[in-house]
N, C-alpha and C positions, 0 to 999 in steps of 0.2 A: 509604517518600522515595529510598532508596537505588533500588528498581527503576523508580523513575519520571523518575531522570536518566538510568541505563541502555538508559528506551526512548530518550525525548527525543537521549540520544546517540548511540542508533543509526538516526534518524530523519534526526539531522543529517546524518550517513556518505554517507550512501544518497541523500539531498539533492544534499549535493556531488558525490559520484558521478556522477551523471547529469545534473547544467548539466556537467557538465567533459566528458563525453559532447556536448554539442550538447541536450540534453534540457530544453524551458524552458516555461515557463506554465501551461496545466492539462496537460497533455501528463505532467507527473509524476506526476498523480496515475493512470493507467494504470502507472504502473509501482511503483505504490506497496500495491497492496492488501493486499499483508503486514503493513501498519504499519497498518490502520484502527483494529484491535480496539485493538492499543498507544495510539495518541489518543485513542481514546476512553476509556480507562480511566485518561488521565491526565486527559481532561476530568471522567472523573467522582470523578476522589480526589483533588485537585492543587486547592488553597485560591487563588484569585486575585495572591496574592502569589507562591505558587510559581511560576504558567503567567507570570508575567512574570519573574520569574529567568530560567526555562528560557528564554524569547524573549531574554532577553538574554547568555546563556550561547550557547547552541545557535541562530544564523543559519536554518541547513539546517529544524530543528526550527519555528522561527517563520514561516518560509515554507510548510512545507505545512500548517502549523495555518491562517493565513490564508488559502493557497488552497484545504483545505478546508473553511472557513466562507462562504467566497464560493460554491462550488460549492453547499452545501447550500443558501444562502441563496436561491439560485437555482434550483434543483429545485425548492424549498418552493415561489418564487413561480410557478411555472412550474405545478406542482398545482393550486394557489387559482385559477389561471386560468384553467385546463382544458386548457394547451396541453400537458402535458408527453406524451410518445411512450409514457410506459409506464404513463397512470395511470388506464389501469385493469387492471393487472397482478393480482394477491391479493396482502400480504402473509404473507409466508413464516412456518412454525409455525416457533415457537424452536428445536427440536432440528434442523429444516434448517439454521438459521442457524449452530448449531454447531458442525452437520458441517459447514458450507462453510465457514468462520472456523478449525477444525483444518487443511483444508486449504491454506487460506491460508500458514498458518503451518509448513506440509513443505515440508522440504527439495526445492529447486526438480528436485531427481535421482530420481526416483522409483526406477529402478534400482538405484539404492546405497542406500537406504532400504529397497529391499525383501531385498533381498540383498549386504548389506555385504563380499561376494568379489568382488561383480561388478564386472568392470572396463573404462572405456569403449574403445571401440573407434574411431580415428579409420576416419575413411569416406571413400572416393575424392572427389576434389575434379573426376573428371570424370566429363560425364553415361554413359551406356552410348548412347546417341544418336550423341553426338559422335566414335564411331571412325570412322576412314577406309578 
């Protein structure tokens, strides 16, 4: 139960951050790939009562869950109607799905993940072509 609350709180926080940046509606999903597995884990393990409680406590979680449900329903309707733009793609094998899921959860800074001593260097803000 504690893990479920932590995932819901993390989703809530990220959704609120995105909305504060002006990202709204379906565009939120584009920024939340790393949270899809956590949301699915909550769906798979939480009771209806727990989902209701999480939705009340964490409005950002509720917003994201509702958005993903609507996108899923739209996706399914397009598949059934034969109008899905990627309907001919095969289903990925489980090992590949697991690899992709681990990539989504990886730190956004790959260099730091590979080499903890790596220090980011600020790049110049002017381009090479702008020299006079």
